[in-house]
DOSENU-697929 format. One line per 10 residues: number of its first residue (from 0); for each residue x negated, y negated, z negated of C-alpha. Coordinates in Angstrom, 3 decimals, m for minus. Each point is the difference from the previous one (the first is absolute). Example, Ala and Ser with C-alpha at 12.3 -4.5 7.8 and 13.67 -1.06 7.14 Angstrom:
BEGIN
0> m12.300 4.500 m7.800 | m1.370 m3.440 0.660
END
This chain:
BEGIN
0> 0.000 0.000 0.000 | m2.860 m2.227 m0.847 | m1.379 0.709 3.411 | 3.270 m1.013 1.598 | 0.069 m3.232 m1.923 | m3.560 m0.745 1.045 | 0.834 0.693 3.582 | 3.041 m2.275 m0.165 | m2.047 m2.661 m1.725 | m2.517 0.148 2.835
10> 2.756 m0.503 2.525 | 1.229 m3.045 m1.839 | m3.329 m1.782 0.230 | m0.700 0.954 3.608 | m1.303 m3.046 1.815 | 1.229 m1.337 3.371 | m1.717 m2.172 2.579 | 0.603 m3.782 m0.447 | 1.326 m0.534 3.623 | 2.061 1.715 2.618
20> m1.218 m0.465 3.608 | 3.541 m0.133 1.271 | 0.868 m2.858 m2.349 | m3.109 m1.921 1.016 | 0.935 0.395 3.633 | 3.441 m1.419 m0.775 | m1.574 m2.962 m1.797 | m2.285 m0.600 2.961 | 2.952 0.008 2.401 | 1.917 m2.431 m2.209
30> m3.029 m2.283 m0.208 | m0.497 0.142 3.750 | 3.632 m0.890 0.617 | m0.173 m2.882 m2.469 | m3.189 m1.253 1.647 | 1.623 0.230 3.415 | 3.027 m1.902 m1.248 | m2.199 m2.635 m1.616 | m2.039 m0.339 3.173 | 3.153 m0.321 2.061
40> 1.385 m2.631 m2.313 | m3.297 m1.854 0.019 | m0.126 0.199 3.799 | 3.525 m1.295 0.342 | m0.510 m2.649 m2.675 | m3.382 m1.344 0.994 | m0.895 1.168 3.491 | 3.456 m0.195 1.632 | 1.195 m3.007 m1.987 | m0.923 m2.482 2.734
50> 1.787 2.080 2.622 | 3.172 0.203 m2.076 | m0.224 m3.674 m0.772 | m0.322 m0.704 3.723 | 3.021 2.180 0.764 | 2.003 m1.760 m2.669 | m1.074 m3.365 1.412 | 1.042 0.942 3.506 | 3.372 1.290 m1.222 | 0.776 m2.979 m2.221
60> m1.335 m2.920 2.085 | 1.165 m1.536 3.260 | m1.532 m2.665 2.219 | 1.877 m2.678 1.988 | m1.729 m1.927 2.801 | 1.261 m3.368 1.254 | m1.327 m1.428 3.308 | m1.715 m3.353 0.021 | 1.345 m2.774 2.257 | m1.651 m0.300 3.414
70> m2.268 m2.910 0.746 | 1.287 m2.924 2.043 | m0.890 m0.757 3.620 | m0.655 m3.612 1.030 | m0.724 m1.856 3.201 | m3.250 m1.910 0.472 | 1.446 m3.118 m1.660 | 1.201 1.795 m3.117 | 3.648 0.359 0.982 | 1.694 3.138 m1.242
80> 0.775 2.478 2.782 | 0.754 3.056 m2.118 | 0.721 m0.050 m3.709 | 2.071 1.766 m2.618 | 3.507 m0.798 m1.119 | 1.698 1.392 m3.079 | 2.379 2.875 0.570 | 2.640 0.526 m2.673 | 1.720 3.234 m0.927 | 2.312 1.185 m2.785
90> m1.601 2.996 m1.680 | 0.890 2.329 m2.854 | m2.560 1.567 m2.339 | 1.390 3.511 m0.362 | m2.355 1.060 m2.766 | 1.700 m2.519 m2.298 | 3.395 1.671 0.477 | m0.685 3.353 m1.687 | 2.563 m0.462 m2.806 | 2.671 m1.102 2.468
100> m0.710 2.925 2.312 | 0.299 2.393 m2.949 | 3.247 m1.500 m1.292 | 1.553 0.038 3.449 | m1.080 3.623 0.484 | 1.673 1.023 m3.286 | 3.171 m1.867 0.909 | 0.200 1.640 3.428 | m0.613 3.461 m1.471 | 2.762 m0.507 m2.585
110> 2.420 m1.128 2.661 | m0.665 3.075 2.126 | 0.393 2.323 m2.970 | 3.210 m1.717 m1.066 | 1.565 0.670 3.374 | m0.582 3.728 m0.308 | m1.232 0.041 3.558 | m2.087 3.106 0.653 | m1.866 m1.667 2.868 | m2.192 m2.161 m2.240
120> m3.081 m1.563 1.620 | m3.392 1.190 m1.130 | m1.877 m2.031 m2.601 | m2.270 m1.353 2.742 | 2.985 m1.163 2.047 | 1.570 m1.660 m3.026 | m3.274 m1.796 m0.713 | m0.053 m1.393 3.559 | 3.642 m1.103 m0.327 | m0.799 m1.677 m3.320
130> m2.963 m1.896 1.431 | 1.971 m1.199 3.042 | 2.862 m1.136 m2.237 | m2.292 m2.009 m2.294 | m1.893 m1.583 2.892 | 3.251 m0.936 1.765 | 1.126 m1.680 m3.211 | m3.042 m2.282 0.133 | 0.415 m0.552 3.735 | 3.582 m1.107 m0.635
140> m1.369 m2.728 m2.262 | m2.036 m1.296 2.925 | 2.969 0.361 2.374 | 2.090 m2.157 m2.310 | m2.659 m2.725 m0.152 | m0.661 m0.035 3.746 | 3.448 0.806 1.327 | m1.132 3.237 1.624 | 1.249 3.566 0.140 | m3.217 2.042 0.104
150> 0.081 3.717 m0.810 | m2.696 2.275 m1.377 | m1.474 2.571 2.364 | m0.006 3.023 m2.318 | m2.413 2.004 2.146 | m2.498 m2.855 0.175 | 0.350 m0.485 m3.759 | m0.690 3.688 m0.683 | m3.086 m0.026 2.211 | m1.312 m3.091 m1.737
160> 0.673 1.463 m3.451 | m1.921 3.166 0.805 | m2.911 m1.508 1.919 | m0.424 m3.600 m1.177 | 1.604 m0.279 m3.401 | m2.488 m2.562 m1.279 | 0.555 m2.350 2.930 | 2.917 m2.449 m0.031 | 2.996 1.254 1.974 | 1.144 m2.544 2.581
170> 3.723 m0.752 m0.053 | 0.078 m2.931 2.463 | m2.981 m1.033 2.115 | m1.029 m3.326 1.578 | 2.319 m2.311 m1.902 | 0.782 m3.473 1.258 | m1.605 m2.751 m2.123 | 3.383 m1.142 m1.315 | 0.873 3.542 m1.108 | m3.386 0.282 m1.668
180> 0.605 m3.227 m1.930 | 3.474 1.121 m1.089 | m1.270 3.331 m1.310 | m2.971 m1.576 m1.706 | 2.368 m2.189 m2.028 | 2.505 2.756 m0.775 | m1.944 3.175 m0.765 | m1.148 0.530 m3.613 | m3.740 m0.078 m0.518 | m0.038 3.397 m1.747
190> 2.269 1.711 2.532 | m1.308 2.997 1.975 | 1.549 m1.840 2.947 | m2.530 m2.518 1.302 | m0.872 m2.131 3.018 | m3.233 1.306 1.498 | m2.222 m2.299 2.062 | m2.388 1.313 2.626 | m1.536 m1.638 3.064 | 0.524 0.396 3.711
200> m1.597 m1.674 3.002 | 1.129 m3.502 0.954 | m0.546 m1.643 3.401 | 0.554 m3.786 m0.040 | m0.245 m0.267 3.798 | 2.198 2.967 0.922 | m1.168 1.541 3.277 | m3.093 m2.211 0.398 | m3.107 2.113 0.710 | 1.992 3.147 m0.791
210> m2.232 2.370 1.970 | m3.167 m1.499 m1.438 | 1.045 m0.164 m3.637 | 1.629 3.426 0.092 | 2.346 1.553 m2.528 | m0.078 2.331 m2.988 | 1.710 3.264 m0.844 | 0.803 1.774 m3.254 | m2.911 1.583 m1.840 | 1.136 2.729 m2.384
220> m3.486 1.125 m0.964 | m1.763 m2.885 m1.701 | m3.193 0.731 m1.897 | m1.500 m1.871 m2.950 | m3.773 0.187 m0.148 | m1.678 0.040 m3.409 | 3.324 0.426 m1.774 | 0.085 3.078 m2.245 | 2.449 2.861 0.268 | m0.737 1.454 3.431
230> 0.892 3.407 m1.368 | 3.295 m1.130 m1.543 | 3.352 0.303 1.673 | 0.258 m3.335 1.781 | 3.006 m2.017 1.115 | m0.632 m2.596 2.715 | 2.063 m3.015 0.923 | 0.011 m0.551 3.756 | m2.475 m2.438 1.458 | m0.776 m1.080 3.556
240> m2.609 0.841 2.605 | m0.977 m1.787 3.215 | 1.390 1.639 3.116 | m1.007 m2.410 2.764 | m1.974 m3.133 0.749 | m2.142 m1.714 m2.598 | 2.071 1.634 m2.728 | m1.350 3.357 1.154 | m3.612 m0.926 0.747 | m0.502 m1.915 m3.267
250> 2.238 2.217 m2.113 | m2.818 0.924 m2.395 | m0.595 m3.694 m0.752 | 3.637 m1.047 m0.127 | 1.052 2.915 m2.187 | 0.449 m1.045 m3.596 | m1.562 1.941 m2.856 | 2.693 2.184 m1.588 | 0.792 m0.272 m3.668 | 0.953 2.872 m2.235
260> 1.512 1.114 m3.291 | m0.489 3.215 m1.966 | 2.854 1.134 m2.312 | 0.537 2.848 m2.395 | 3.170 1.979 0.754 | 2.140 2.344 m2.050 | 0.715 3.620 1.043 | 2.943 m1.210 2.138 | m2.227 m2.370 1.956 | 1.284 m3.270 m1.517
270> m2.600 m2.655 m0.767 | m1.154 m0.906 m3.499 | m0.909 m3.649 m0.483 | m2.338 m1.795 m0.293 | m2.218 0.999 2.956 | m3.407 1.491 m0.669 | m1.712 m2.042 2.710 | 0.983 m2.715 2.469 | m1.656 m1.920 2.838 | 1.636 m2.801 1.975
280> m0.032 0.126 3.824 | m2.195 m2.494 1.872 | 0.824 m1.726 3.286 | m2.103 0.883 3.050 | m2.495 m2.317 1.674 | 1.271 m2.725 2.319 | m0.845 m0.119 3.702 | m0.583 m3.253 1.886 | 0.532 0.529 3.716 | m1.336 m2.020 2.907
290> 3.531 m0.628 1.293 | 1.423 m3.503 0.227 | 3.712 0.404 m0.637 | 0.853 m3.235 1.840 | m1.697 1.186 3.178 | 1.391 3.499 m0.469 | 3.597 m1.171 m0.200 | m0.450 m2.363 2.932 | m1.303 2.840 2.176 | 2.777 2.378 m1.006
300> 2.725 m2.558 0.601 | m1.300 m0.690 3.506 | m0.405 3.692 0.813 | 3.600 0.703 m1.024 | 1.280 m2.568 2.497 | m0.812 2.387 2.868 | 1.985 2.869 m1.543 | m2.545 2.539 1.200 | m2.834 1.915 m1.685 | m3.235 m1.893 m0.397
310> m2.962 m0.849 m2.201 | m2.249 m2.950 m0.773 | m3.329 m0.143 m1.811 | m1.939 m3.098 m1.006 | m3.351 m0.008 m1.737 | m2.703 m2.290 m1.246 | m2.648 m0.083 2.727 | m2.900 m0.161 m2.445 | 0.962 2.430 m2.781 | 2.349 2.407 1.776
320> 2.672 m0.590 m2.650 | 3.429 0.736 1.448 | 2.311 m2.987 m0.407 | 2.985 1.548 1.797 | 0.986 3.574 0.681 | 3.546 m0.005 1.320 | 1.950 2.860 1.535 | 3.635 0.022 1.106 | 2.462 1.514 m0.440 | m0.654 0.124 m3.709
330> 1.982 0.680 m3.174 | 0.803 m1.633 m3.309 | m2.348 1.286 m2.685 | 2.673 m0.806 m2.568 | 2.005 2.971 1.272 | m2.712 2.280 m1.438 | 0.538 m1.291 m3.521 | 0.733 1.982 m2.040 | 0.362 2.632 2.742 | 0.830 0.106 3.695
340> 3.529 1.146 0.758 | 0.727 2.559 2.694 | 1.999 m2.557 1.966 | m2.846 m2.534 m0.072 | m2.486 2.666 1.075 | 2.160 1.014 2.947 | 0.363 m3.640 1.038 | m3.778 m0.521 m0.011 | m0.451 3.149 2.043 | 2.716 m0.946 2.495
350> m1.645 m3.394 0.604 | m3.443 1.652 0.325 | m1.171 m2.342 m2.709 | m2.268 2.375 m1.935 | m2.997 m0.542 2.308 | m2.589 m2.687 m0.651 | m0.627 m0.882 3.623 | m2.962 m2.197 m0.860 | m2.100 3.057 m0.883 | 2.099 2.978 1.065
360> 0.883 m0.744 3.639 | m2.683 0.379 2.657 | 0.819 m1.946 3.170 | m1.835 m0.722 3.254 | m1.441 m3.490 m0.629 | 0.859 m1.301 3.468 | m1.784 m3.095 1.227 | m1.268 m0.940 m3.455 | m2.595 2.691 0.750 | m1.351 m2.222 2.784
370> m1.954 m1.886 m2.658 | m1.928 3.172 m0.739 | m0.336 0.788 3.721 | m1.454 m3.478 0.502 | m2.546 0.495 m2.773 | m1.015 3.413 1.345 | m0.347 m1.308 3.556 | m2.046 m3.024 m1.095 | m2.322 2.034 m2.221 | m0.626 2.505 2.777
380> m0.605 m2.631 2.692 | 3.037 1.104 2.032 | 1.384 m3.541 0.278 | m1.206 m3.593 m0.280 | 1.978 m2.825 m1.588 | m0.467 m2.291 2.993 | 0.564 2.462 2.836 | 3.330 1.452 1.226 | m0.026 3.746 0.623 | 3.214 0.351 2.026
390> 2.709 m1.824 1.898 | 3.336 0.796 m1.676 | 2.841 0.283 2.517 | 2.331 1.790 m2.377 | m0.829 3.421 1.403 | m3.297 1.855 0.387 | m0.608 3.168 2.018 | m2.977 1.819 m1.415 | m1.130 3.603 m0.579 | 2.899 1.252 2.073
400> 2.593 m1.657 m2.255 | 2.056 m3.152 m0.178 | m0.654 m2.172 m3.065 | 2.368 m2.828 m0.906 | m0.501 m3.162 m2.035 | 2.760 0.313 m2.607 | m0.274 m3.381 m1.647 | 3.212 m1.274 1.591 | m1.614 m2.975 1.734 | m0.961 1.412 3.382
410> m3.235 m1.100 1.729 | m2.960 m1.363 m1.999 | m2.606 m0.202 2.761 | m3.646 m0.225 m0.975 | m0.215 m0.547 m3.725 | m2.806 m0.244 m2.532 | m0.009 1.877 m3.300 | 1.669 m2.781 m2.014 | 2.775 m0.329 2.575 | 0.443 3.767 0.210
420> 0.502 0.111 m3.785 | 2.426 m2.931 m0.171 | 2.098 1.213 2.947 | m0.554 3.677 m0.878 | m0.937 1.026 3.523 | 0.151 3.789 0.150 | m1.881 0.294 3.294 | m2.971 m1.913 m1.436 | m0.189 2.464 m2.881 | 0.480 3.064 2.213
430> m3.151 m1.064 1.808 | m1.787 m0.884 m3.229 | 0.857 3.421 m1.398 | m1.318 1.861 3.019 | m3.213 m2.003 m0.078 | m0.439 0.667 m3.720 | 1.082 3.726 m0.061 | 2.377 1.806 m2.325 | m2.838 1.325 m2.164 | m1.271 m3.494 m0.732
440> 3.509 m1.320 m0.662 | 0.543 2.846 m2.457 | m3.397 m0.587 m1.605 | 0.907 m3.672 m0.514 | 3.314 1.004 m1.550 | m1.821 2.295 m2.399 | m2.473 m2.777 m0.808 | 2.977 m2.099 m1.111 | 1.331 2.970 m2.035 | 3.170 0.286 2.083
450> m0.259 3.790 0.159 | 1.155 0.860 m3.507 | 1.819 m1.128 m3.167 | m1.099 m3.233 m1.622 | m0.093 1.507 m3.490 | 2.321 m2.583 m1.527 | 1.324 0.752 m3.494 | 3.271 1.526 1.179 | 1.146 3.591 0.498 | 1.086 1.474 3.319
460> m2.109 m2.153 2.316 | 0.213 1.762 3.322 | m3.022 1.741 1.446 | 1.424 m0.037 3.540 | m2.156 m2.884 1.243 | m1.616 1.002 3.281 | m2.988 m1.474 1.823 | m0.126 2.380 2.990 | m2.682 0.994 2.464 | m0.587 2.926 2.340
470> m0.972 2.402 m2.801 | 3.119 m0.919 m1.986 | 2.285 0.503 3.002 | m1.488 3.382 0.883 | 0.359 1.187 m3.597 | 3.476 m1.374 m0.667 | 1.691 m0.127 3.425 | m1.914 2.693 1.826 | m0.782 m2.267 2.986 | m3.002 m2.023 1.091
480> m0.123 m3.787 m0.038 | 1.115 m1.965 3.079 | m0.621 m3.619 1.087 | 3.657 m0.708 m0.654 | m0.570 0.953 m3.646 | m2.780 m2.591 m0.205 | 2.264 m2.649 1.516 | 2.746 0.774 m2.510 | m2.446 0.008 m2.888 | m1.404 m3.404 0.980
490> 3.447 m1.576 m0.450 | 0.822 1.901 m3.195 | 2.241 2.629 1.569 | m0.382 3.711 0.673 | m1.317 1.983 m2.938 | m1.164 m2.876 m2.225 | 1.875 m0.146 m3.316 | m0.442 m2.304 m2.976 | 1.962 m1.566 m2.854 | 0.945 m3.601 m0.806
500> m2.307 0.101 m3.030 | m2.939 1.217 2.078 | 0.622 m2.744 2.572 | 0.145 m2.634 m2.746 | m3.362 1.223 m1.304 | m1.367 m0.061 3.554 | 1.222 m3.574 0.454 | m1.615 m1.094 m3.272 | m3.278 1.564 1.133 | 0.121 m1.857 3.336
510> 0.748 m3.222 m1.881 | m3.156 0.461 m2.120 | m2.080 1.150 2.969 | m0.524 3.446 m1.531 | 1.213 3.542 0.614 | 1.562 1.249 m3.232 | 2.450 m1.328 m2.568 | 1.128 2.291 m2.800 | 3.522 m1.030 m1.085 | 0.953 0.005 m3.654
520> 3.181 m0.631 m1.983 | m1.802 m0.859 m3.230 | m0.642 m3.666 m0.727 | m3.291 m1.034 m1.526 | m0.527 m3.743 m0.549 | m3.729 0.419 0.613 | 0.323 2.409 2.936 | m3.115 m0.240 2.182 | 0.060 m0.780 3.702 | m0.152 3.240 1.947
530> m3.061 0.571 2.141 | m0.485 2.524 2.787 | m1.837 0.458 3.291 | 0.073 m2.985 2.353 | 2.470 0.062 2.853 | m2.974 m0.167 2.349 | 1.032 m2.875 2.267 | m1.975 m3.078 0.910 | 1.420 m3.331 m1.239 | 1.139 m0.771 3.549
540> 1.724 3.372 0.393 | 1.766 m0.319 m3.349 | 1.087 m3.551 0.859 | 1.530 1.230 3.280 | 1.830 2.772 m1.845 | 1.425 m2.406 m2.588 | 0.930 m2.522 2.712 | 2.065 2.638 1.771 | 1.816 0.795 m3.257 | 0.670 m3.684 m0.736
550> 1.269 m0.563 3.531 | 2.303 2.993 m0.471 | 1.879 m1.964 m2.692 | 0.087 m3.279 1.940 | 0.424 0.767 3.705 | m0.037 3.808 0.138 | 2.266 2.856 m0.966 | 0.527 m1.323 m3.555 | 0.604 m3.625 1.023 | 3.330 0.093 m1.878
560> m2.116 m0.864 m3.058 | m0.660 m3.349 1.636 | 3.095 m0.558 2.158 | 2.632 0.716 m2.667 | m0.004 m2.553 m2.809 | 1.267 2.431 m2.598 | m2.957 2.329 0.597 | m2.778 m2.580 m0.133 | m2.506 m0.076 m2.838 | m0.888 m3.714 m0.158
570> m3.670 m0.808 0.019 | m1.121 3.622 0.317 | m1.621 1.557 3.060 | 0.904 3.681 0.355 | m2.013 2.654 1.839 | 2.271 2.852 1.054 | 0.799 2.755 2.438 | 3.352 1.506 0.990 | 0.723 3.509 1.141 | 2.849 2.314 0.922
580> m0.593 3.735 0.022 | 2.191 2.752 1.364 | 0.622 2.988 m2.254 | 1.905 3.217 0.754 | 3.780 m0.253 m0.060 | 0.324 m3.133 2.150 | m1.084 m2.210 m2.879 | m2.471 m2.848 m0.131 | m2.041 m1.480 m2.794 | m0.448 m3.766 0.016
590> m3.372 m0.974 m1.498 | m1.653 m3.194 m1.073 | m3.362 m0.413 m1.743 | m1.510 m3.305 m1.041 | m2.218 m1.860 m2.424 | 0.006 m3.616 m1.128 | m1.369 m2.567 m0.062 | m1.798 1.043 3.163 | m3.052 m2.137 m0.778 | m0.353 1.195 m3.612
600> 2.132 3.134 m0.523 | 1.685 0.674 m3.333 | 2.928 2.313 0.731 | 0.419 2.843 2.526 | 3.357 1.480 1.018 | 1.300 2.967 1.965 | 3.692 0.456 0.857 | 1.624 2.968 1.739 | 3.730 0.146 0.782 | 1.738 2.950 1.611
610> 2.432 m0.805 2.793 | 1.169 0.898 3.484 | m0.701 m3.215 1.951 | m2.733 0.446 2.609 | m2.502 m2.694 0.875 | m2.996 m1.135 m1.981 | 0.807 m3.691 0.004 | 3.529 0.586 m1.201 | m1.090 2.582 m2.531 | m3.013 m1.074 m2.012
620> 0.583 m3.679 0.701 | 3.733 m0.134 m0.614 | 0.370 2.426 m2.908 | m3.277 0.653 m1.804 | m1.588 m3.463 0.231 | 2.861 m1.770 m1.854 | m0.507 2.315 m2.973 | m3.671 m0.927 m0.160 | 0.966 m3.650 0.373 | 2.299 0.190 m3.009
630> m2.780 1.522 m2.118 | m2.452 m2.690 1.113 | 2.489 m2.774 m0.697 | 0.471 1.203 m3.562 | m3.728 0.572 m0.503 | m1.015 m3.497 1.067 | 2.986 m1.598 m1.732 | m1.250 1.439 m3.270 | m3.613 m0.844 0.764 | 0.823 m3.648 0.688
640> 2.452 m0.350 m2.894 | m1.126 m1.604 m3.277 | m1.743 2.527 m2.223 | 2.333 1.679 m2.481 | m0.825 1.850 m3.178 | 0.248 3.797 0.200 | 3.254 1.580 m1.174 | m1.814 1.310 m3.096 | m3.251 1.610 m0.917 | m0.243 3.709 0.751
650> m2.198 1.926 m2.400
END
């Protein structure tokens, strides 16, 4: 028994190991899981904190961009040609109507349930009904004040609510000033219903210089440089962008700098005031053009008298600054503000008034080209100023063809260069062209830069100017050059094409005794005198050329400038050249180029008028020359008038 007790006692004091491997493994797993959890929490808390903060920022903040007003456009004397006028609209800030939307929703839902109607609209539909009802209630306030009966467009309202909640919702746009004043006096300051003021383009002179100034269109994608929040959901008020003319070319300068506001929003998208950041919009830079609005309007008024398409360009002989760029038919720029209606667009199209014919229409220059033919012939020794080269009998048989003198005056006999220019004797210039050659005529045209665009600061200048020769004809027509082509080219017919602007630049170059004038529409008070290669004539040759042009306006094909009192420019000697060119479709173009004063040139002009009356004398002289006369009359009237202070200083 004692042995049994001893054995039992030994069992009682048996020792066990202090750890169990399975338990330790469990502890290790628990520790690993806790470490993983702690690491995950630390990663989310410290490493991912910036990312979550950024997500929260993007979800809770919204950015609104407001376009800056466009810069103004002035004429050379500081008179406003294009500005901005206020545009008034009645708007409603929807994000301030949350309580009213909710109350109206509850009321509508109760009414539907009270009827027992099983066809109850969905919650989304009831919300849209509630919003339209509340907005119409505010619109009725405006209707009462203005005596109107406007109705809410529920679909437009829903689209605005979903896409542009933070932007004011427009109830009535483009208010009359008297309606604006009435609302401004009547609406409470704290009302969500407000009068919103924006700007739209304003044209004090209506259609004047319409093609040159150009117009703007709606810009729905304004951008604000250096304003934070590029990654935020952004709402943009509509701005404007240049679509034609100077508005298009100088759009980057005229564009204002947009302003912006950043708001916090609640989960429903409604704003929380005050804003987190705000920047005011800034007006764009002003543009001072070279145009003289007095001369511009005078030219346009005279062009319209003929009720046919035409263009006139006048420029400063020394600087190349364009004083006039007129094209008719034209359109009223005011019809583009705030936007062009479909009816107005169709009217412009029907009248073929979109085209700026001063830079976009390439015409045969007709007998105005004889000035260039004269220069080419003199420089190449083909003619002499004191020797006749033919005996004009009205008709010439040469190279197996019959060539006619089309100037409308019949027989000229033996004439010298000056007489051939003033009377525009075609037969003289046929012979001069043959003696000179087509290649040399074309080379002279290229020397005067008549073979391509002038590069003026306007869009859509045509590239159809042609200064042809044998190589050009073979490539473009597929036929070789004939003597008849040279004869036509010498009198500005055949394949030669140019624009009124290019001919005005050519005329300014001849007036300076040089070969290139680069036109510009930007006025610079200290603009330098342009310099280019010399015309290459001796003093005697140039004097004979100018004498022929002066005689053209006194006893020649443009003698109406002297014979008709209403067309005279008192005390000013004008050097000019008429022309009438035939174009396909049984149409003519009446031309006149000139510069004045002839002895010390200041202004150069080119006029081209489309018509259907044949005869050089009765074309360029009767139609185009009076337009140039009207421009010159206004130019010298202003020059001789007492000096007046500028309209205002343009910064």
